[in-house]
PDB file of N, H, CA, C and O in Angstrom:
ATOM      1  N   MET A   1     112.145  66.228  70.302  1.00  0.00           N
ATOM      2  CA  MET A   1     110.815  66.606  70.871  1.00  0.00           C
ATOM      3  C   MET A   1     110.716  67.240  71.767  1.00  0.00           C
ATOM      4  O   MET A   1     111.403  66.842  72.708  1.00  0.00           O
ATOM      5  N   ASN A   2     109.923  68.445  72.019  1.00  0.00           N
ATOM      6  H   ASN A   2     109.364  68.767  71.255  1.00  0.00           H
ATOM      7  CA  ASN A   2     109.652  69.162  73.083  1.00  0.00           C
ATOM      8  C   ASN A   2     108.013  69.049  73.370  1.00  0.00           C
ATOM      9  O   ASN A   2     107.193  69.687  72.711  1.00  0.00           O
ATOM     10  N   ASP A   3     107.697  68.231  74.343  1.00  0.00           N
ATOM     11  H   ASP A   3     108.364  67.713  74.878  1.00  0.00           H
ATOM     12  CA  ASP A   3     106.359  67.897  74.662  1.00  0.00           C
ATOM     13  C   ASP A   3     105.847  68.694  75.870  1.00  0.00           C
ATOM     14  O   ASP A   3     104.711  68.460  76.282  1.00  0.00           O
ATOM     15  N   ARG A   4     106.692  69.713  76.521  1.00  0.00           N
ATOM     16  H   ARG A   4     107.615  69.903  76.186  1.00  0.00           H
ATOM     17  CA  ARG A   4     106.387  70.377  77.714  1.00  0.00           C
ATOM     18  C   ARG A   4     105.390  71.553  77.298  1.00  0.00           C
ATOM     19  O   ARG A   4     104.452  71.880  78.024  1.00  0.00           O
ATOM     20  N   GLY A   5     105.636  72.094  76.209  1.00  0.00           N
ATOM     21  H   GLY A   5     106.398  71.828  75.620  1.00  0.00           H
ATOM     22  CA  GLY A   5     104.606  73.396  75.805  1.00  0.00           C
ATOM     23  C   GLY A   5     105.465  74.470  76.286  1.00  0.00           C
ATOM     24  O   GLY A   5     106.695  74.439  76.320  1.00  0.00           O
ATOM     25  N   THR A   6     104.429  75.768  76.786  1.00  0.00           N
ATOM     26  H   THR A   6     103.430  75.793  76.758  1.00  0.00           H
ATOM     27  CA  THR A   6     105.028  76.923  77.109  1.00  0.00           C
ATOM     28  C   THR A   6     104.857  76.847  78.754  1.00  0.00           C
ATOM     29  O   THR A   6     104.175  75.988  79.312  1.00  0.00           O
ATOM     30  N   ALA A   7     105.493  77.751  79.345  1.00  0.00           N
ATOM     31  H   ALA A   7     106.047  78.449  78.892  1.00  0.00           H
ATOM     32  CA  ALA A   7     105.298  77.914  80.817  1.00  0.00           C
ATOM     33  C   ALA A   7     104.041  78.843  81.055  1.00  0.00           C
ATOM     34  O   ALA A   7     103.854  79.748  80.242  1.00  0.00           O
ATOM     35  N   PRO A   8     103.378  78.722  81.858  1.00  0.00           N
ATOM     36  CA  PRO A   8     102.355  79.430  82.227  1.00  0.00           C
ATOM     37  C   PRO A   8     102.813  81.040  82.767  1.00  0.00           C
ATOM     38  O   PRO A   8     103.899  81.349  83.259  1.00  0.00           O
ATOM     39  N   ASP A   9     101.736  81.862  82.533  1.00  0.00           N
ATOM     40  H   ASP A   9     100.854  81.611  82.134  1.00  0.00           H
ATOM     41  CA  ASP A   9     102.221  83.270  82.642  1.00  0.00           C
ATOM     42  C   ASP A   9     101.939  83.630  84.130  1.00  0.00           C
ATOM     43  O   ASP A   9     100.737  83.684  84.389  1.00  0.00           O
ATOM     44  N   PHE A  10     102.776  83.884  85.154  1.00  0.00           N
ATOM     45  H   PHE A  10     103.753  83.840  84.944  1.00  0.00           H
ATOM     46  CA  PHE A  10     102.407  84.039  86.625  1.00  0.00           C
ATOM     47  C   PHE A  10     102.532  85.595  86.845  1.00  0.00           C
ATOM     48  O   PHE A  10     102.417  86.015  87.996  1.00  0.00           O
ATOM     49  N   THR A  11     102.732  86.363  85.943  1.00  0.00           N
ATOM     50  H   THR A  11     102.826  86.021  85.007  1.00  0.00           H
ATOM     51  CA  THR A  11     102.605  87.836  86.314  1.00  0.00           C
ATOM     52  C   THR A  11     101.517  88.381  87.246  1.00  0.00           C
ATOM     53  O   THR A  11     101.790  89.121  88.191  1.00  0.00           O
ATOM     54  N   GLN A  12     100.447  88.042  86.987  1.00  0.00           N
ATOM     55  H   GLN A  12     100.225  87.441  86.219  1.00  0.00           H
ATOM     56  CA  GLN A  12      99.402  88.482  87.709  1.00  0.00           C
ATOM     57  C   GLN A  12      99.443  88.134  89.177  1.00  0.00           C
ATOM     58  O   GLN A  12      99.102  88.920  90.061  1.00  0.00           O
ATOM     59  N   ALA A  13      99.991  86.608  89.432  1.00  0.00           N
ATOM     60  H   ALA A  13     100.269  85.969  88.714  1.00  0.00           H
ATOM     61  CA  ALA A  13     100.111  86.041  90.727  1.00  0.00           C
ATOM     62  C   ALA A  13     101.253  86.689  91.411  1.00  0.00           C
ATOM     63  O   ALA A  13     101.162  86.929  92.615  1.00  0.00           O
ATOM     64  N   CYS A  14     102.406  87.017  90.691  1.00  0.00           N
ATOM     65  H   CYS A  14     102.480  86.822  89.713  1.00  0.00           H
ATOM     66  CA  CYS A  14     103.382  87.860  91.334  1.00  0.00           C
ATOM     67  C   CYS A  14     102.943  89.074  91.905  1.00  0.00           C
ATOM     68  O   CYS A  14     103.265  89.380  93.053  1.00  0.00           O
ATOM     69  N   ILE A  15     102.066  89.958  91.024  1.00  0.00           N
ATOM     70  H   ILE A  15     101.804  89.709  90.092  1.00  0.00           H
ATOM     71  CA  ILE A  15     101.748  91.197  91.487  1.00  0.00           C
ATOM     72  C   ILE A  15     100.920  91.086  92.848  1.00  0.00           C
ATOM     73  O   ILE A  15     101.220  91.635  93.908  1.00  0.00           O
ATOM     74  N   VAL A  16      99.761  90.224  92.592  1.00  0.00           N
ATOM     75  H   VAL A  16      99.517  89.778  91.731  1.00  0.00           H
ATOM     76  CA  VAL A  16      99.040  89.997  94.032  1.00  0.00           C
ATOM     77  C   VAL A  16      99.915  89.667  95.084  1.00  0.00           C
ATOM     78  O   VAL A  16      99.841  90.383  96.083  1.00  0.00           O
ATOM     79  N   MET A  17     100.786  88.675  95.082  1.00  0.00           N
ATOM     80  H   MET A  17     100.845  88.094  94.271  1.00  0.00           H
ATOM     81  CA  MET A  17     101.667  88.295  96.251  1.00  0.00           C
ATOM     82  C   MET A  17     102.445  89.291  96.755  1.00  0.00           C
ATOM     83  O   MET A  17     102.673  89.322  97.965  1.00  0.00           O
ATOM     84  N   PHE A  18     103.019  90.354  95.794  1.00  0.00           N
ATOM     85  H   PHE A  18     102.834  90.329  94.812  1.00  0.00           H
ATOM     86  CA  PHE A  18     103.720  91.419  96.053  1.00  0.00           C
ATOM     87  C   PHE A  18     102.825  92.252  97.127  1.00  0.00           C
ATOM     88  O   PHE A  18     103.177  92.604  98.253  1.00  0.00           O
ATOM     89  N   GLY A  19     101.526  92.482  96.459  1.00  0.00           N
ATOM     90  H   GLY A  19     101.240  92.196  95.544  1.00  0.00           H
ATOM     91  CA  GLY A  19     100.685  93.430  97.425  1.00  0.00           C
ATOM     92  C   GLY A  19     100.536  92.689  98.824  1.00  0.00           C
ATOM     93  O   GLY A  19     100.731  93.387  99.818  1.00  0.00           O
ATOM     94  N   VAL A  20     100.206  91.331  99.011  1.00  0.00           N
ATOM     95  H   VAL A  20     100.047  90.763  98.203  1.00  0.00           H
ATOM     96  CA  VAL A  20      99.926  90.841 100.229  1.00  0.00           C
ATOM     97  C   VAL A  20     101.181  90.746 100.994  1.00  0.00           C
ATOM     98  O   VAL A  20     101.043  90.721 102.217  1.00  0.00           O
ATOM     99  N   ASN A  21     102.475  90.684 100.484  1.00  0.00           N
ATOM    100  H   ASN A  21     102.587  90.704  99.491  1.00  0.00           H
ATOM    101  CA  ASN A  21     103.640  90.626 101.341  1.00  0.00           C
ATOM    102  C   ASN A  21     104.059  92.037 101.787  1.00  0.00           C
ATOM    103  O   ASN A  21     104.597  92.164 102.887  1.00  0.00           O
ATOM    104  N   ILE A  22     103.862  93.015 101.065  1.00  0.00           N
ATOM    105  H   ILE A  22     103.425  92.912 100.172  1.00  0.00           H
ATOM    106  CA  ILE A  22     104.179  94.297 101.449  1.00  0.00           C
ATOM    107  C   ILE A  22     102.860  94.849 102.398  1.00  0.00           C
ATOM    108  O   ILE A  22     103.036  95.911 102.995  1.00  0.00           O
ATOM    109  N   ALA A  23     101.741  94.254 102.527  1.00  0.00           N
ATOM    110  H   ALA A  23     101.598  93.391 102.041  1.00  0.00           H
ATOM    111  CA  ALA A  23     100.843  94.583 103.298  1.00  0.00           C
ATOM    112  C   ALA A  23     101.281  94.018 104.901  1.00  0.00           C
ATOM    113  O   ALA A  23     101.164  94.730 105.898  1.00  0.00           O
ATOM    114  N   TRP A  24     101.678  92.942 104.920  1.00  0.00           N
ATOM    115  H   TRP A  24     101.774  92.363 104.109  1.00  0.00           H
ATOM    116  CA  TRP A  24     101.984  92.445 106.081  1.00  0.00           C
ATOM    117  C   TRP A  24     103.137  92.886 107.036  1.00  0.00           C
ATOM    118  O   TRP A  24     103.144  92.998 108.262  1.00  0.00           O
ATOM    119  N   ILE A  25     104.360  93.159 105.864  1.00  0.00           N
ATOM    120  H   ILE A  25     104.354  93.068 104.869  1.00  0.00           H
ATOM    121  CA  ILE A  25     105.365  93.828 106.194  1.00  0.00           C
ATOM    122  C   ILE A  25     105.394  95.217 106.851  1.00  0.00           C
ATOM    123  O   ILE A  25     106.093  95.567 107.802  1.00  0.00           O
ATOM    124  N   PHE A  26     104.252  96.137 105.969  1.00  0.00           N
ATOM    125  H   PHE A  26     103.684  95.852 105.197  1.00  0.00           H
ATOM    126  CA  PHE A  26     103.884  97.404 106.515  1.00  0.00           C
ATOM    127  C   PHE A  26     103.207  97.253 107.946  1.00  0.00           C
ATOM    128  O   PHE A  26     103.388  98.100 108.821  1.00  0.00           O
ATOM    129  N   VAL A  27     102.423  96.133 108.132  1.00  0.00           N
ATOM    130  H   VAL A  27     102.276  95.445 107.421  1.00  0.00           H
ATOM    131  CA  VAL A  27     101.709  96.151 109.375  1.00  0.00           C
ATOM    132  C   VAL A  27     102.643  95.803 110.675  1.00  0.00           C
ATOM    133  O   VAL A  27     102.432  96.151 111.836  1.00  0.00           O
ATOM    134  N   ALA A  28     103.689  95.053 110.188  1.00  0.00           N
ATOM    135  H   ALA A  28     103.860  94.770 109.244  1.00  0.00           H
ATOM    136  CA  ALA A  28     104.772  94.671 111.178  1.00  0.00           C
ATOM    137  C   ALA A  28     105.607  95.852 111.664  1.00  0.00           C
ATOM    138  O   ALA A  28     105.869  96.109 112.839  1.00  0.00           O
ATOM    139  N   ILE A  29     106.063  96.673 110.351  1.00  0.00           N
ATOM    140  H   ILE A  29     105.850  96.464 109.397  1.00  0.00           H
ATOM    141  CA  ILE A  29     106.948  97.855 110.812  1.00  0.00           C
ATOM    142  C   ILE A  29     106.029  98.813 111.640  1.00  0.00           C
ATOM    143  O   ILE A  29     106.521  99.468 112.559  1.00  0.00           O
ATOM    144  N   TRP A  30     104.703  98.906 111.327  1.00  0.00           N
ATOM    145  H   TRP A  30     104.304  98.374 110.580  1.00  0.00           H
ATOM    146  CA  TRP A  30     103.751  99.876 112.180  1.00  0.00           C
ATOM    147  C   TRP A  30     103.749  99.356 113.633  1.00  0.00           C
ATOM    148  O   TRP A  30     103.901 100.116 114.590  1.00  0.00           O
ATOM    149  N   ALA A  31     103.561  97.967 113.758  1.00  0.00           N
ATOM    150  H   ALA A  31     103.438  97.349 112.981  1.00  0.00           H
ATOM    151  CA  ALA A  31     103.667  97.616 115.181  1.00  0.00           C
ATOM    152  C   ALA A  31     104.905  97.981 115.898  1.00  0.00           C
ATOM    153  O   ALA A  31     104.850  98.606 116.958  1.00  0.00           O
ATOM    154  N   ILE A  32     105.812  97.683 115.461  1.00  0.00           N
ATOM    155  H   ILE A  32     105.857  97.176 114.600  1.00  0.00           H
ATOM    156  CA  ILE A  32     107.111  97.902 115.864  1.00  0.00           C
ATOM    157  C   ILE A  32     107.706  99.138 115.950  1.00  0.00           C
ATOM    158  O   ILE A  32     108.315  99.383 116.991  1.00  0.00           O
ATOM    159  N   TRP A  33     107.653 100.170 114.876  1.00  0.00           N
ATOM    160  H   TRP A  33     107.158  99.970 114.030  1.00  0.00           H
ATOM    161  CA  TRP A  33     108.103 101.470 114.922  1.00  0.00           C
ATOM    162  C   TRP A  33     107.382 102.372 114.673  1.00  0.00           C
ATOM    163  O   TRP A  33     107.846 103.500 114.841  1.00  0.00           O
ATOM    164  N   GLY A  34     105.958 102.230 114.173  1.00  0.00           N
ATOM    165  H   GLY A  34     105.581 101.313 114.037  1.00  0.00           H
ATOM    166  CA  GLY A  34     105.071 103.458 114.114  1.00  0.00           C
ATOM    167  C   GLY A  34     104.770 103.701 112.716  1.00  0.00           C
ATOM    168  O   GLY A  34     105.308 103.052 111.818  1.00  0.00           O
ATOM    169  N   LEU A  35     103.895 104.653 112.504  1.00  0.00           N
ATOM    170  H   LEU A  35     103.458 105.180 113.233  1.00  0.00           H
ATOM    171  CA  LEU A  35     103.414 104.924 111.405  1.00  0.00           C
ATOM    172  C   LEU A  35     104.373 105.848 110.403  1.00  0.00           C
ATOM    173  O   LEU A  35     104.265 105.881 109.177  1.00  0.00           O
ATOM    174  N   ILE A  36     105.327 106.586 111.197  1.00  0.00           N
ATOM    175  H   ILE A  36     105.415 106.560 112.193  1.00  0.00           H
ATOM    176  CA  ILE A  36     106.313 107.325 110.404  1.00  0.00           C
ATOM    177  C   ILE A  36     107.243 106.360 109.767  1.00  0.00           C
ATOM    178  O   ILE A  36     107.697 106.538 108.637  1.00  0.00           O
ATOM    179  N   ALA A  37     107.500 105.403 110.461  1.00  0.00           N
ATOM    180  H   ALA A  37     107.131 105.257 111.379  1.00  0.00           H
ATOM    181  CA  ALA A  37     108.430 104.310 109.836  1.00  0.00           C
ATOM    182  C   ALA A  37     107.728 103.817 108.432  1.00  0.00           C
ATOM    183  O   ALA A  37     108.302 103.900 107.345  1.00  0.00           O
ATOM    184  N   VAL A  38     106.518 103.339 108.599  1.00  0.00           N
ATOM    185  H   VAL A  38     106.052 103.272 109.481  1.00  0.00           H
ATOM    186  CA  VAL A  38     105.761 102.857 107.616  1.00  0.00           C
ATOM    187  C   VAL A  38     105.944 103.872 106.287  1.00  0.00           C
ATOM    188  O   VAL A  38     106.366 103.475 105.201  1.00  0.00           O
ATOM    189  N   ALA A  39     105.544 105.260 106.581  1.00  0.00           N
ATOM    190  H   ALA A  39     105.201 105.581 107.463  1.00  0.00           H
ATOM    191  CA  ALA A  39     105.503 106.308 105.580  1.00  0.00           C
ATOM    192  C   ALA A  39     107.056 106.058 104.850  1.00  0.00           C
ATOM    193  O   ALA A  39     107.340 105.913 103.661  1.00  0.00           O
ATOM    194  N   ALA A  40     107.863 106.072 105.984  1.00  0.00           N
ATOM    195  H   ALA A  40     107.632 106.190 106.950  1.00  0.00           H
ATOM    196  CA  ALA A  40     109.301 106.278 105.182  1.00  0.00           C
ATOM    197  C   ALA A  40     109.388 105.248 104.444  1.00  0.00           C
ATOM    198  O   ALA A  40     109.681 105.423 103.262  1.00  0.00           O
ATOM    199  N   THR A  41     109.178 104.026 104.898  1.00  0.00           N
ATOM    200  H   THR A  41     108.939 103.884 105.858  1.00  0.00           H
ATOM    201  CA  THR A  41     109.571 102.866 103.978  1.00  0.00           C
ATOM    202  C   THR A  41     108.600 102.670 102.633  1.00  0.00           C
ATOM    203  O   THR A  41     109.030 101.981 101.707  1.00  0.00           O
ATOM    204  N   GLY A  42     107.595 103.142 102.566  1.00  0.00           N
ATOM    205  H   GLY A  42     107.246 103.702 103.317  1.00  0.00           H
ATOM    206  CA  GLY A  42     106.837 103.300 101.522  1.00  0.00           C
ATOM    207  C   GLY A  42     107.253 104.218 100.668  1.00  0.00           C
ATOM    208  O   GLY A  42     107.278 103.919  99.474  1.00  0.00           O
ATOM    209  N   TRP A  43     107.679 105.570 101.110  1.00  0.00           N
ATOM    210  H   TRP A  43     107.658 105.813 102.080  1.00  0.00           H
ATOM    211  CA  TRP A  43     108.149 106.368 100.215  1.00  0.00           C
ATOM    212  C   TRP A  43     109.541 105.923  99.690  1.00  0.00           C
ATOM    213  O   TRP A  43     109.798 106.269  98.537  1.00  0.00           O
ATOM    214  N   CYS A  44     110.448 105.230 100.342  1.00  0.00           N
ATOM    215  H   CYS A  44     110.239 104.949 101.279  1.00  0.00           H
ATOM    216  CA  CYS A  44     111.667 104.669  99.815  1.00  0.00           C
ATOM    217  C   CYS A  44     111.118 103.565  98.736  1.00  0.00           C
ATOM    218  O   CYS A  44     111.701 103.543  97.652  1.00  0.00           O
ATOM    219  N   ILE A  45     110.235 102.814  98.912  1.00  0.00           N
ATOM    220  H   ILE A  45     109.762 102.831  99.793  1.00  0.00           H
ATOM    221  CA  ILE A  45     110.119 101.874  97.887  1.00  0.00           C
ATOM    222  C   ILE A  45     109.289 102.439  96.608  1.00  0.00           C
ATOM    223  O   ILE A  45     109.249 101.789  95.563  1.00  0.00           O
ATOM    224  N   ASN A  46     108.777 103.409  96.722  1.00  0.00           N
ATOM    225  H   ASN A  46     108.810 103.937  97.571  1.00  0.00           H
ATOM    226  CA  ASN A  46     108.149 104.111  95.671  1.00  0.00           C
ATOM    227  C   ASN A  46     109.341 104.765  94.933  1.00  0.00           C
ATOM    228  O   ASN A  46     109.324 104.778  93.703  1.00  0.00           O
ATOM    229  N   ARG A  47     110.353 105.296  95.599  1.00  0.00           N
ATOM    230  H   ARG A  47     110.367 105.285  96.599  1.00  0.00           H
ATOM    231  CA  ARG A  47     111.417 105.959  94.864  1.00  0.00           C
ATOM    232  C   ARG A  47     112.246 104.728  94.168  1.00  0.00           C
ATOM    233  O   ARG A  47     112.733 104.892  93.049  1.00  0.00           O
ATOM    234  N   ALA A  48     112.369 103.634  94.788  1.00  0.00           N
ATOM    235  H   ALA A  48     111.973 103.500  95.696  1.00  0.00           H
ATOM    236  CA  ALA A  48     113.062 102.469  94.087  1.00  0.00           C
ATOM    237  C   ALA A  48     112.537 102.147  92.844  1.00  0.00           C
ATOM    238  O   ALA A  48     113.181 102.082  91.796  1.00  0.00           O
ATOM    239  N   ILE A  49     110.997 101.888  93.030  1.00  0.00           N
ATOM    240  H   ILE A  49     110.475 101.940  93.881  1.00  0.00           H
ATOM    241  CA  ILE A  49     110.361 101.507  91.893  1.00  0.00           C
ATOM    242  C   ILE A  49     110.450 102.584  90.760  1.00  0.00           C
ATOM    243  O   ILE A  49     110.694 102.203  89.615  1.00  0.00           O
ATOM    244  N   GLY A  50     110.264 103.893  91.024  1.00  0.00           N
ATOM    245  H   GLY A  50     110.066 104.203  91.953  1.00  0.00           H
ATOM    246  CA  GLY A  50     110.478 104.986  90.138  1.00  0.00           C
ATOM    247  C   GLY A  50     112.011 105.125  89.418  1.00  0.00           C
ATOM    248  O   GLY A  50     112.167 105.738  88.362  1.00  0.00           O
ATOM    249  N   TRP A  51     112.954 104.558  90.042  1.00  0.00           N
ATOM    250  H   TRP A  51     112.828 104.059  90.900  1.00  0.00           H
ATOM    251  CA  TRP A  51     114.123 104.622  89.902  1.00  0.00           C
ATOM    252  C   TRP A  51     114.344 103.400  88.643  1.00  0.00           C
ATOM    253  O   TRP A  51     114.820 103.581  87.522  1.00  0.00           O
ATOM    254  N   ILE A  52     113.907 102.314  89.152  1.00  0.00           N
ATOM    255  H   ILE A  52     113.520 102.166  90.063  1.00  0.00           H
ATOM    256  CA  ILE A  52     113.760 100.968  88.192  1.00  0.00           C
ATOM    257  C   ILE A  52     113.008 101.393  86.891  1.00  0.00           C
ATOM    258  O   ILE A  52     113.446 101.058  85.790  1.00  0.00           O
ATOM    259  N   GLU A  53     111.772 102.200  87.044  1.00  0.00           N
ATOM    260  H   GLU A  53     111.417 102.471  87.938  1.00  0.00           H
ATOM    261  CA  GLU A  53     111.352 102.322  85.901  1.00  0.00           C
ATOM    262  C   GLU A  53     111.935 103.295  84.885  1.00  0.00           C
ATOM    263  O   GLU A  53     111.748 103.142  83.678  1.00  0.00           O
ATOM    264  N   ALA A  54     112.715 104.398  85.444  1.00  0.00           N
ATOM    265  H   ALA A  54     112.867 104.522  86.424  1.00  0.00           H
ATOM    266  CA  ALA A  54     113.391 105.308  84.555  1.00  0.00           C
ATOM    267  C   ALA A  54     114.604 104.784  83.952  1.00  0.00           C
ATOM    268  O   ALA A  54     115.105 105.269  82.938  1.00  0.00           O
ATOM    269  N   ARG A  55     115.190 103.533  84.751  1.00  0.00           N
ATOM    270  H   ARG A  55     114.783 103.139  85.575  1.00  0.00           H
ATOM    271  CA  ARG A  55     116.260 102.898  84.065  1.00  0.00           C
ATOM    272  C   ARG A  55     115.842 102.115  82.760  1.00  0.00           C
ATOM    273  O   ARG A  55     116.553 102.111  81.755  1.00  0.00           O
ATOM    274  N   ARG A  56     114.624 101.447  82.852  1.00  0.00           N
ATOM    275  H   ARG A  56     114.046 101.451  83.668  1.00  0.00           H
ATOM    276  CA  ARG A  56     114.060 100.884  81.699  1.00  0.00           C
ATOM    277  C   ARG A  56     113.819 101.523  80.470  1.00  0.00           C
ATOM    278  O   ARG A  56     113.739 100.837  79.451  1.00  0.00           O
ATOM    279  N   ASP A  57     113.684 102.818  80.426  1.00  0.00           N
ATOM    280  H   ASP A  57     113.749 103.375  81.254  1.00  0.00           H
ATOM    281  CA  ASP A  57     113.430 103.512  79.587  1.00  0.00           C
ATOM    282  C   ASP A  57     114.396 103.800  78.619  1.00  0.00           C
ATOM    283  O   ASP A  57     114.131 104.562  77.690  1.00  0.00           O
TER     284      ASP A  57
END
């Protein structure tokens, strides 16, 4: 017998926490190295997400 049921869907919480974490990481990078480093990091993350999306198709 399995009385546990199904696991809750934490997708929305994961997306929100990704946004919160990326925000404080960008603020820390900005404080240490400046806006250009934040822009470069954001561009790299965007490229990585795009690459992952292309691989899933």
